[in-house]
C-alpha positions, 0 to 999 in steps of 0.5 A: 508457438514452437515453445513455451518461451516464445508463447510467453514472450508473445503474450508480453509483447501483446500486452505491451503493444495494447497498452502502448496503443491505449496511452495514445487514446482518450475517452472520446475515441470510444464513443460507443462506450460512453459512461452510461453504457453496460461495457463502461460499467462492467469494466469499472466493476472489474478493473477499479477494485482492490482485488487485482486478480479479476483484471488479471483473468481478463488480461490473461484471457485476451492474451490467450485469444491473441495466441490461439484464436480457437481458445475459449476462456469461458469454457476452458480457462486453463487451455491457454496455460494461464500460469505460464503466460501470465508469470512468464510474460504478461506480468512483466509487461504490466510491471513495465507499464505501472499496472498494479498487479501481483505475480500470480493474479489470475491464479489467485481468483481462478485457480483450478477453474476451467469454467468462468461462469456464474457459479465460479463468480458466486461468493468471490470478493467482490462478487460484482467484479467476478460477475463482470469478468464473466459478462465482459468476456461473454460479450467479447466471445460473442462479438465479431472480429471488428467489435471484439477488437474495439472491446479489447482496445477499450479494456486496455484503455480503461486499465491504463487509465486506472493505473494512472489514477492510482500512480499519478498523484502528488503529496501535498507539502504541509508547512507549520510555523511550529514544530510538532510535539513529536518532533520536539520530543524526538529532538530532546531524546536524541540530545539527552542520549547523545550528550548525557554528561554522566547523567547530569544533562538528562536530569537537569533537562527533565527537571526544566521541562517539568518546571515549565509544564507546572510553572503556573500550578501549585506543583513544585519540581524537586531534585533537579538541581541536586547532584546526580551522584547522590544516592537516593538511599543515603540522601533519603530522596524519594527519587531523582526528580519528584513533584510535590503538592503540599505535604503529598509527594508525587514520585515522577518516574523518569523513563529517560533517566532509566534508559540512561542507567540501562546504557551504563551511564553514571546515574545513582 
């Protein structure tokens, strides 16, 4: 390639092309890689994981092989200038096809790494995915042209199927005959804040709600019908609204009314 730009564009075109082919395939098109084969298992371990970098390493390695057939990703991973071809080309192709990926996936798990081997895989999370990268690329590098092409096609097929599995879902619509308490509470808050009527409405509404809650108990709601303009000090009230059980008084702290005060509404 004559320039970095051309190399990156070539990488982008290659990945787009391979994914385009993958979308036309099904598992039956790869009978040699059935679910009980080592290749199927390796690709499951390196593709179907939350850590995106391992998929990115393999995509970058295969793209590097396409650009330069003499490239050896296992012994000189950085020989293809992975940051440039991934961030400047491959990433855009993956985005266009809905493949889950980050902008610097390969560098997140293989930064400053020349050799992709067991030593590199050791300690990675998950280590099984890193090991699968090494084993799969080793098989690719040891294969002849025809088998290598099949392995690469199957990799991109599995990559596409994984993307489908995590993006093509439908949200179930839940219908309820009654509103949830949260929905009801939000509506009440919105109503009382929007129409405070100098604080009269919040006080009345809260008292009515409390009366409904304690209607069948021995607890009595006091203060709901009194004037909102009467001061607690003058009238010697313990609160704007409070609960009484016999001779004992339980003071109800009204968060809603306090909020009304903070907004400067006429609540005294």
